[in-house]
C-alpha positions as CSV (number, residue, x, y, z in Angstrom):
1,M,-6.3,6.7,30.3
2,I,-6.9,10.1,31.9
3,P,-4.7,12.2,29.6
4,L,-6.4,10.9,26.5
5,C,-9.9,11.4,28.1
6,V,-8.9,15.0,28.9
7,I,-7.8,15.6,25.4
8,L,-11.1,14.2,24.0
9,C,-13.1,16.3,26.5
10,Y,-11.2,19.4,25.3
11,Y,-12.3,18.8,21.7
12,V,-15.9,18.3,22.8
13,N,-15.9,21.4,24.9
14,S,-14.2,23.4,22.2
15,A,-17.0,22.4,19.8
16,N,-19.6,23.6,22.2
17,G,-17.8,26.9,22.9
18,A,-17.0,25.8,26.5
19,D,-13.4,26.9,26.2
20,Q,-14.5,30.5,26.1
21,T,-15.7,30.3,29.7
22,F,-12.9,28.1,30.9
23,K,-11.9,28.6,34.6
24,F,-8.7,27.2,35.9
25,D,-9.0,25.3,39.2
26,P,-5.5,24.4,40.5
27,E,-7.0,21.5,42.4
28,T,-8.3,19.9,39.2
29,Y,-5.1,18.1,38.0
30,S,-1.9,17.1,39.7
31,I,1.4,18.2,38.2
32,I,2.1,14.6,37.1
33,E,-1.3,14.4,35.4
34,L,-0.6,17.7,33.5
35,E,2.8,16.4,32.5
36,G,1.1,13.2,31.2
37,I,-1.4,15.2,29.2
38,L,1.3,17.4,27.6
39,G,3.5,14.3,27.0
40,D,0.6,12.5,25.2
41,C,-0.1,15.6,23.1
42,R,3.6,16.0,22.1
43,I,3.7,12.3,21.2
44,Q,0.6,12.7,19.0
45,M,2.1,15.8,17.5
46,G,5.2,13.8,16.5
47,A,3.1,11.1,15.0
48,L,1.1,13.7,13.0
49,N,4.3,15.3,11.7
50,E,5.6,11.9,10.7
51,Q,2.3,11.2,8.8
52,I,2.4,14.6,7.1
53,H,6.1,14.1,6.1
54,D,5.4,10.6,4.6
55,T,2.2,11.6,2.8
56,Q,4.0,14.7,1.3
57,K,6.8,12.4,0.0
58,D,4.2,10.2,-1.7
59,L,2.5,13.2,-3.1
60,D,5.7,14.6,-4.5
61,W,6.5,11.3,-6.1
62,L,3.0,11.2,-7.7
63,I,3.3,14.7,-9.1
64,I,6.6,13.9,-10.7
65,K,5.2,10.8,-12.2
66,V,2.1,12.6,-13.6
67,N,4.3,15.4,-15.0
68,R,6.6,12.9,-16.7
69,I,3.7,11.1,-18.3
70,S,2.1,14.4,-19.4
71,N,5.4,15.8,-20.8
72,S,5.9,12.7,-22.9
73,G,2.6,13.3,-24.6
74,R,0.9,10.2,-23.0
75,H,-2.5,10.2,-21.4
76,V,-2.4,10.5,-17.7
77,L,-4.7,7.8,-16.2
78,K,-7.6,9.1,-14.1
79,F,-6.6,7.1,-11.0
80,L,-3.3,9.0,-10.8
81,H,-5.1,12.3,-10.8
82,N,-7.4,10.9,-8.1
83,S,-4.4,9.7,-6.0
84,V,-2.9,13.2,-6.1
85,G,-6.2,14.7,-5.0
86,L,-6.6,12.2,-2.1
87,K,-3.0,12.8,-0.9
88,E,-3.6,16.6,-0.9
89,K,-6.8,16.1,1.0
90,K,-5.1,13.8,3.5
91,I,-2.4,16.4,4.1
92,S,-5.0,19.1,4.6
93,Q,-6.9,17.0,7.2
94,L,-3.7,16.2,9.0
95,E,-2.7,19.8,9.2
96,V,-6.1,20.7,10.7
97,Q,-5.6,17.9,13.3
98,K,-2.1,19.3,14.0
99,K,-3.5,22.8,14.5
100,H,-6.2,21.6,17.0
101,L,-3.5,19.6,18.8
102,A,-1.2,22.6,19.0
103,G,-4.1,24.6,20.6
104,T,-4.5,21.8,23.1
105,V,-0.8,21.9,24.0
106,A,-0.9,25.7,24.4
107,K,-4.0,25.4,26.6
108,Y,-2.7,22.8,29.0
109,Q,0.8,24.3,29.0
110,K,-0.9,27.5,30.4
111,I,-2.7,25.4,33.0
112,Y,0.6,23.6,33.9
113,D,2.4,26.9,34.3
114,L,-0.4,28.2,36.5
115,K,-0.3,25.0,38.6
116,K,3.4,25.2,39.0
117,A,3.2,28.9,40.1
118,W,0.4,27.9,42.5
119,E,2.4,25.1,44.0
120,K,5.4,27.3,44.4
121,E,3.3,29.9,46.2
122,K,1.8,27.2,48.4
123,T,5.3,25.9,49.5
124,K,6.3,29.3,50.8
125,I,4.2,28.5,53.9
126,R,5.9,25.7,55.8
127,V,5.4,24.2,59.2
128,A,8.6,23.7,61.2
129,S,9.1,20.0,62.2
130,T,9.2,19.2,65.9
131,P,11.9,16.9,67.3
132,D,9.2,14.3,67.7
133,M,8.5,14.5,63.9
134,E,12.2,14.3,63.1
135,E,12.6,11.1,65.2
136,R,9.7,9.4,63.4
137,V,11.2,10.3,60.0
138,E,14.6,9.0,61.0
139,S,13.1,5.8,62.4
140,V,11.7,4.8,59.0
141,G,14.7,3.0,57.7
142,K,15.4,1.8,54.2
143,F,13.2,-1.1,53.0
144,N,10.9,-0.9,56.0
145,M,7.8,0.1,54.0
146,G,5.3,-2.7,53.1
147,A,5.5,-4.2,49.6
148,K,2.1,-5.9,49.5
149,L,0.0,-5.3,46.4
150,P,-2.8,-3.3,48.2
151,D,-0.2,-1.1,49.9
152,I,1.7,-0.4,46.7
153,Q,-1.5,0.4,44.8
154,Q,-2.7,2.8,47.4
155,A,0.8,4.5,47.6
156,V,0.9,4.8,43.8
157,K,-2.4,6.5,43.7
158,K,-1.4,8.8,46.6
159,A,1.8,9.8,44.7
160,G,-0.2,10.7,41.6
161,L,1.5,7.9,39.5
162,E,-1.5,5.8,38.7
163,D,-1.7,7.1,35.1
164,W,2.0,6.4,34.4
165,V,2.3,2.9,35.9
166,D,0.4,-0.4,36.2
167,V,0.8,-2.3,39.5
168,M,0.1,-6.1,39.6
169,E,0.8,-9.2,41.6
170,A,4.2,-10.9,41.2
171,D,4.5,-14.6,41.8
172,G,1.8,-14.4,44.6
173,R,4.4,-13.0,47.0
174,S,4.6,-9.3,46.4
175,A,4.0,-6.8,43.6
176,K,5.5,-5.5,40.4
177,M,5.1,-2.4,38.4
178,N,5.4,-1.6,34.7
179,N,5.2,1.8,33.0
180,A,1.8,2.1,31.5
181,L,2.7,5.1,29.3
182,P,5.6,4.4,26.9
183,I,8.9,6.2,27.3
184,L,9.5,7.3,23.7
185,F,12.5,8.6,21.9
186,S,13.2,10.5,18.7
187,S,14.6,8.7,15.7
188,G,18.3,7.9,16.2
189,S,18.4,9.5,19.6
190,A,18.7,8.3,23.2
191,A,17.9,11.7,24.8
192,L,15.1,11.8,27.3
193,A,12.3,14.3,26.8
194,T,11.6,16.7,29.6
195,E,8.2,15.1,30.5
196,Y,9.8,11.8,31.1
197,K,12.5,13.3,33.3
198,S,9.8,14.6,35.5
199,F,8.1,11.2,35.7
200,L,11.3,9.3,36.4
201,K,12.2,11.8,39.2
202,K,8.8,11.2,40.8
203,L,9.1,7.5,40.4
204,A,12.6,7.4,41.8
205,L,11.5,9.3,44.9
206,F,8.6,7.0,45.3
207,L,10.7,3.9,45.1
208,K,13.5,5.0,47.5
209,P,12.0,3.5,50.7
210,Y,11.3,0.1,49.1
211,D,13.5,-3.0,48.5
212,V,13.2,-3.2,44.7
213,K,14.9,-4.5,41.6
214,V,14.4,-2.3,38.5
215,Y,14.7,-3.8,35.0
216,V,15.0,-1.4,32.1
217,N,15.0,-2.6,28.4
218,G,15.7,-0.3,25.5
219,Y,14.3,-0.8,22.0
220,A,14.8,0.8,18.6
221,D,12.8,0.8,15.3
222,P,13.9,-1.4,12.3
223,D,15.7,1.5,10.5
224,P,19.4,0.7,10.4
225,I,21.9,2.9,12.2
226,H,25.7,2.9,11.9
227,T,27.4,5.8,13.7
228,R,30.5,6.1,15.9
229,K,28.2,6.5,18.9
230,Y,25.7,3.8,17.9
231,P,27.2,1.1,15.7
232,S,23.8,-0.6,15.6
233,N,20.3,-0.5,17.1
234,L,21.5,-2.7,19.9
235,E,23.8,0.0,21.3
236,L,21.0,2.7,20.6
237,G,18.5,0.6,22.6
238,A,21.0,0.1,25.4
239,S,21.8,3.8,25.6
240,R,18.1,4.6,25.9
241,A,17.8,2.1,28.8
242,A,20.9,3.5,30.4
243,N,19.7,7.1,30.2
244,V,16.5,6.0,32.1
245,V,18.7,4.5,34.8
246,H,21.0,7.6,35.0
247,E,17.9,9.8,35.5
248,M,16.6,7.7,38.3
249,V,20.0,7.3,40.0
250,K,20.4,11.1,39.8
251,N,17.2,11.3,41.8
252,G,18.3,9.0,44.6
253,L,18.0,5.3,43.7
254,R,21.1,3.1,44.2
255,R,22.8,1.9,41.1
256,D,22.9,-1.7,42.3
257,V,19.0,-2.1,42.1
258,F,19.1,-1.7,38.3
259,K,19.6,-4.2,35.4
260,I,19.5,-2.9,31.9
261,G,19.1,-4.7,28.6
262,S,18.6,-4.1,24.9
263,T,17.2,-6.2,22.0
264,G,17.7,-3.4,19.5
265,E,15.0,-3.6,16.9
266,Y,14.0,-7.1,18.0
267,R,11.3,-8.2,20.5
268,F,11.0,-11.1,22.8
269,E,7.2,-11.0,22.7
270,A,5.0,-10.4,19.7
271,K,2.7,-8.2,21.8
272,K,5.6,-5.8,22.2
273,Q,5.6,-5.1,18.4
274,S,4.1,-2.0,16.9
275,S,3.4,-1.0,13.3
276,K,4.2,2.6,14.2
277,K,7.9,3.3,14.4
278,T,7.3,6.1,16.9
279,F,6.2,3.5,19.5
280,Q,9.0,1.1,18.7
281,R,11.6,3.7,19.8
282,R,11.0,3.3,23.5
283,A,12.2,2.1,26.9
284,Q,10.3,-0.4,29.1
285,L,10.6,-0.2,32.8
286,T,9.7,-3.0,35.3
287,V,10.0,-2.7,39.1
288,V,9.8,-5.9,41.2
289,F,9.1,-5.3,44.9
290,N,10.7,-7.8,47.3
291,G,8.0,-8.7,49.8
């Protein structure tokens, strides 16, 4: 995907010293592309933090074990010393990756801020609409836009959503759309990150002229939860799906086009499973266009 390619290119350019002569071109990326890049970086940062935390826990346990054996006067086996060294080396490598990633986030955040400022400056110049233009806008009623696959694909590309969604044929009649980039959540939380709010706003505005049904499923990782707000992962998953719906309704979509669901930590399809808990805490969005 484009965001991942951009991140990889950044590391290659940095290695070659290209970042020292970097020139920002506001036409290079769209706002949604930059939000996607920053979102991917933050997701990876979260995964790195989780790995560092888990590795540090393992290291602490090993050190305690080695100290207990040593204090008891017994010989500490070589593989335990080696394990401690490997854990320390892994943490050091992860910290280096995290530092590089933080640099990437800072770089593209600066680009994003420049792009936003450039867009804001550009919108100061507006062309007043003529009565003829207003009549044409009013004449485009709800659900009058075509919902054929080629039309949807072209419109998605024009809207700058092609990195966020996949468009495909649905039952040979019309089209359907799935989110290509996962909508991820923090552990035990249903709060939407800022980058997803921006995407959902863009998607809601894109879908307004179409006759659609929007299905949103919420998922959770296997870690048990039992709070007043979320008695189980089923409620947590449902709340994640509901927050996606609320965000899109806030940006203009009717409530009656949505259907939400939650399977908690369970999956209907094996392909939906992931060994990484970060990617299990997500919402899946499917849009069906009525042809």
